[in-house]
C-alpha positions as a printed NumPy array, in Angstrom:
array([[   5.288,    8.776,  -93.446],
       [   5.199,    8.837,  -89.675],
       [   1.613,    9.494,  -88.639],
       [   0.41 ,   10.426,  -85.171],
       [  -2.993,   10.87 ,  -83.623],
       [  -3.141,   13.524,  -80.936],
       [  -5.296,   16.008,  -79.09 ],
       [  -4.993,   19.524,  -80.507],
       [  -7.098,   22.458,  -79.333],
       [  -9.315,   20.054,  -77.413],
       [ -10.062,   17.776,  -80.383],
       [  -8.553,   14.48 ,  -81.609],
       [  -6.761,   14.825,  -84.933],
       [  -4.347,   13.063,  -87.256],
       [  -1.087,   14.497,  -88.455],
       [   2.167,   13.751,  -90.227],
       [   5.19 ,   14.076,  -87.997],
       [   8.204,   15.918,  -89.398],
       [  10.817,   16.707,  -86.776],
       [   9.027,   18.532,  -83.965],
       [   6.114,   19.626,  -86.167],
       [   2.855,   17.796,  -86.833],
       [   1.22 ,   18.693,  -90.137],
       [  -2.475,   18.087,  -89.583],
       [  -4.304,   15.788,  -91.984],
       [  -7.942,   15.182,  -92.849],
       [  -8.095,   11.712,  -91.319],
       [  -5.512,    8.972,  -91.043],
       [  -4.595,    8.89 ,  -94.734],
       [  -6.236,   12.138,  -95.829],
       [  -4.482,   15.183,  -97.312],
       [  -2.784,   17.837,  -95.234],
       [  -5.146,   20.56 ,  -94.08 ],
       [  -2.518,   23.3  ,  -94.138],
       [  -2.493,   23.572,  -90.352],
       [   0.388,   22.549,  -88.108],
       [   0.859,   21.853,  -84.419],
       [   3.901,   21.306,  -82.194],
       [   4.75 ,   17.687,  -81.443],
       [   3.719,   17.063,  -77.849],
       [   4.204,   13.462,  -76.64 ],
       [   1.816,   14.029,  -73.723],
       [  -0.97 ,   14.807,  -76.222],
       [  -0.591,   11.574,  -78.202],
       [  -3.533,    9.211,  -78.65 ],
       [  -3.504,    5.602,  -79.825],
       [  -2.777,    5.8  ,  -83.597],
       [  -5.898,    3.945,  -84.705],
       [  -9.678,    4.314,  -84.682],
       [ -10.786,    0.688,  -84.874],
       [ -14.181,   -0.932,  -85.066],
       [ -12.37 ,   -4.046,  -83.805],
       [  -8.953,   -5.247,  -82.728],
       [  -8.16 ,   -8.683,  -84.13 ],
       [  -5.416,  -10.542,  -82.27 ],
       [  -3.373,  -13.632,  -83.058],
       [  -2.454,  -15.926,  -80.194],
       [   0.381,  -18.449,  -80.038],
       [   2.179,  -17.254,  -83.162],
       [   5.775,  -17.773,  -81.954],
       [   6.993,  -21.314,  -81.256],
       [   9.006,  -20.366,  -78.167],
       [   5.974,  -18.608,  -76.661],
       [   3.866,  -21.725,  -77.265],
       [   6.515,  -23.777,  -75.468],
       [   6.813,  -21.441,  -72.477],
       [   3.056,  -21.695,  -71.863],
       [   3.16 ,  -25.491,  -72.176],
       [   0.94 ,  -25.564,  -75.267],
       [   3.312,  -27.411,  -77.597],
       [   2.221,  -30.98 ,  -76.848],
       [  -0.22 ,  -31.   ,  -79.758],
       [   2.336,  -29.657,  -82.231],
       [   2.34 ,  -26.396,  -84.154],
       [  -0.982,  -24.708,  -84.985],
       [  -2.214,  -25.288,  -88.515],
       [  -4.071,  -21.969,  -88.7  ],
       [  -3.854,  -18.671,  -86.808],
       [  -5.603,  -18.601,  -83.446],
       [  -7.803,  -15.497,  -83.455],
       [  -9.409,  -13.566,  -80.607],
       [ -10.9  ,  -10.076,  -80.324],
       [ -10.526,   -6.938,  -78.272],
       [ -12.939,   -4.038,  -78.549],
       [ -12.106,   -0.343,  -79.035],
       [ -12.601,    0.04 ,  -75.269],
       [  -9.265,   -1.758,  -74.824],
       [  -7.215,    0.992,  -76.491],
       [  -4.856,    3.033,  -74.342],
       [  -2.706,    5.935,  -75.46 ],
       [   1.105,    5.868,  -75.589],
       [   2.533,    6.944,  -72.25 ],
       [  -0.82 ,    6.505,  -70.542],
       [  -0.962,    4.577,  -67.293],
       [  -2.904,    1.342,  -66.923],
       [  -4.282,    0.359,  -63.53 ],
       [  -3.47 ,   -3.195,  -62.51 ],
       [  -6.881,   -4.837,  -62.006],
       [  -7.721,   -6.141,  -58.56 ],
       [  -9.656,   -9.035,  -60.077],
       [  -6.628,  -10.878,  -61.452],
       [  -3.775,  -12.577,  -59.614],
       [  -1.572,  -12.928,  -62.701],
       [  -1.423,   -9.795,  -64.876],
       [   0.917,  -10.259,  -67.871],
       [   2.568,   -8.191,  -70.607],
       [   2.82 ,   -9.288,  -74.246],
       [   4.703,   -7.   ,  -76.637],
       [   3.761,   -7.202,  -80.311],
       [   3.904,   -5.697,  -83.776],
       [   0.554,   -4.102,  -84.605],
       [  -0.79 ,   -3.363,  -88.092],
       [  -3.453,   -0.729,  -88.742],
       [  -5.708,   -1.259,  -91.737],
       [  -5.998,    1.515,  -94.325],
       [  -8.629,    0.258,  -96.768],
       [ -11.716,   -1.931,  -96.511],
       [ -10.425,   -5.46 ,  -96.957],
       [ -12.172,   -8.744,  -97.689],
       [ -10.803,  -11.972,  -99.167],
       [  -7.24 ,  -10.748,  -99.361],
       [  -4.535,  -12.966, -100.813],
       [  -0.933,  -13.312,  -99.616],
       [   0.091,  -11.226, -102.63 ],
       [  -2.355,   -8.361, -101.951],
       [  -2.587,   -8.447,  -98.166],
       [   0.026,   -5.837,  -97.258],
       [  -1.528,   -3.297,  -99.628],
       [  -4.467,   -3.086,  -97.188],
       [  -2.205,   -1.926,  -94.333],
       [  -1.911,    1.789,  -93.579],
       [   1.037,    1.368,  -91.254],
       [   2.661,   -0.309,  -88.284],
       [   3.027,    0.49 ,  -84.605],
       [   3.832,   -1.065,  -81.23 ],
       [   1.158,   -2.981,  -79.346],
       [   0.917,   -4.206,  -75.758],
       [  -1.504,   -7.087,  -75.265],
       [  -2.229,   -6.995,  -71.542],
       [  -3.589,  -10.274,  -70.214],
       [  -5.184,  -11.569,  -67.044],
       [  -3.483,  -14.948,  -67.373],
       [  -5.498,  -16.655,  -64.628],
       [  -8.832,  -15.622,  -66.156],
       [  -7.626,  -16.725,  -69.574],
       [  -7.981,  -20.267,  -68.248],
       [ -11.644,  -19.78 ,  -67.246],
       [ -13.089,  -17.348,  -69.83 ],
       [ -15.019,  -18.995,  -72.632],
       [ -13.694,  -16.47 ,  -75.177],
       [ -10.945,  -14.657,  -73.197],
       [ -13.356,  -11.729,  -72.733],
       [ -12.163,  -10.535,  -69.324],
       [  -8.661,  -11.893,  -69.789],
       [  -7.881,   -9.929,  -72.945],
       [ -10.572,   -7.349,  -73.703],
       [ -10.968,   -5.322,  -70.515],
       [ -10.682,   -1.522,  -70.573],
       [  -7.202,   -0.238,  -71.524],
       [  -5.833,   -3.733,  -72.139],
       [  -4.358,   -2.645,  -75.501],
       [  -1.913,    0.279,  -75.341],
       [  -0.858,    1.286,  -78.864],
       [   1.691,    3.722,  -80.29 ],
       [   3.564,    5.957,  -80.29 ],
       [   3.239,    6.536,  -84.042],
       [   2.077,    4.82 ,  -87.204],
       [   4.881,    4.186,  -89.701],
       [   3.731,    3.574,  -93.253],
       [   6.847,    2.351,  -95.047],
       [   8.106,   -0.592,  -92.994],
       [   8.621,   -4.164,  -94.15 ],
       [   6.818,   -6.151,  -91.421],
       [   8.376,   -9.498,  -92.284],
       [  11.62 ,   -9.126,  -90.308],
       [  11.446,   -6.514,  -87.555],
       [  12.946,   -6.713,  -84.092],
       [  10.343,   -6.732,  -81.296],
       [  11.603,   -6.102,  -77.787],
       [   9.784,   -5.691,  -74.46 ],
       [  11.401,   -4.245,  -71.356],
       [  10.035,   -4.084,  -67.81 ],
       [  11.704,   -1.459,  -65.616],
       [  14.524,   -1.329,  -68.161],
       [  15.187,   -5.087,  -68.126],
       [  14.811,   -6.913,  -71.444],
       [  12.112,   -9.555,  -71.097],
       [  11.222,  -10.296,  -74.732],
       [  13.542,  -10.016,  -77.721],
       [  12.72 ,  -11.602,  -81.058],
       [  11.983,  -10.858,  -84.696],
       [   8.795,  -11.014,  -86.729],
       [  10.572,  -13.427,  -89.083],
       [  10.129,  -16.001,  -86.281],
       [   6.342,  -15.884,  -86.526],
       [   4.617,  -19.142,  -87.419],
       [   2.154,  -17.185,  -89.59 ],
       [   3.5  ,  -13.993,  -91.165],
       [   1.354,  -10.9  ,  -91.596],
       [   0.194,  -11.65 ,  -95.185],
       [  -0.951,  -15.1  ,  -94.028],
       [  -2.713,  -13.573,  -91.004],
       [  -4.564,  -10.964,  -93.068],
       [  -5.528,  -13.53 ,  -95.687],
       [  -6.933,  -15.783,  -92.98 ],
       [  -8.862,  -13.065,  -91.144],
       [ -10.455,  -11.564,  -94.251],
       [ -11.696,  -14.924,  -95.432],
       [ -14.239,  -14.659,  -92.616],
       [ -14.376,  -11.035,  -91.489],
       [ -14.121,   -7.763,  -93.412],
       [ -11.494,   -5.433,  -92.   ],
       [ -12.385,   -1.744,  -91.996],
       [ -10.057,    1.283,  -92.188],
       [  -8.666,    1.907,  -88.719],
       [  -8.989,   -1.682,  -87.546],
       [  -5.989,   -3.083,  -85.681],
       [  -4.344,   -6.479,  -86.091],
       [  -2.005,   -7.692,  -83.321],
       [   0.35 ,  -10.315,  -84.717],
       [   1.298,  -12.357,  -81.643],
       [   3.974,  -12.195,  -78.967],
       [   7.368,  -13.888,  -78.59 ],
       [   8.569,  -15.811,  -75.554],
       [   9.359,  -14.048,  -72.301],
       [   5.923,  -12.956,  -71.115],
       [   5.544,  -12.457,  -67.398],
       [   3.709,  -10.754,  -64.558],
       [   3.344,   -7.04 ,  -63.893],
       [   2.961,   -5.305,  -60.551],
       [   1.975,   -1.8  ,  -59.532],
       [   4.869,    0.582,  -60.117],
       [   6.259,   -1.324,  -63.114],
       [   6.916,    0.41 ,  -66.426],
       [   6.554,   -1.615,  -69.633],
       [   8.286,   -0.555,  -72.85 ],
       [   7.541,   -2.218,  -76.177],
       [   9.942,   -1.32 ,  -78.974],
       [   9.42 ,   -2.3  ,  -82.596],
       [  12.285,   -1.681,  -84.994],
       [  11.599,    1.398,  -87.108],
       [   8.602,    2.509,  -85.017],
       [   9.838,    3.658,  -81.643],
       [   8.939,    2.868,  -78.039],
       [   5.515,    2.422,  -76.476],
       [   5.782,    3.198,  -72.774],
       [   3.08 ,    2.091,  -70.301],
       [   3.279,    2.688,  -66.524],
       [   1.308,    0.269,  -64.351],
       [  -0.527,    1.795,  -61.401]])
């Protein structure tokens, strides 16, 4: 299924996208309600309702190298940080470049949205907890990342996590192309098979310590090619089988 979250008749709702029609559903994975709405990209919302957004840093070797963090060797466990629900931004929605950072960066990623309450997953069971996959943009104040104790301002500010455009339920996340373009120019181009820790390993690690709830989001890390954004730029994150997440920077 291709699921979308959108505003319809003034209210947020979930639906299943078929062509240009959205069949409304009772929640993310609930049954169809019998109602339908026209597909309107401008009405799309981020396809998740998280209590938390759990992110993995430094999960591609080339990205570790480009940031100069490879001197100590490869990580032996996933590096985890958090964003709050305040960081979500809708597909197509603009993000204002903050005036409190001198080095505002893009990081395109595969995002997984959790479908069932999950604790102490195993590599064999981990993917069964995922409702679906979408495109994520981890916006980062790179200069403040060096001074924040827990990357709070650098990663978790308002609208620092655009997500969308849809949630695809039947993808294999282990080998998908992830590409980021800025003003049409390819800046990142890799595959999830190049991750140091694949998604089952990530989910197993997270749920050893923290219970994931339905609607929670897991960002899986970004490949090499990150760089600065300026006002007037347009970022596009494309994940194979999902579509394109477009974010203008104001």
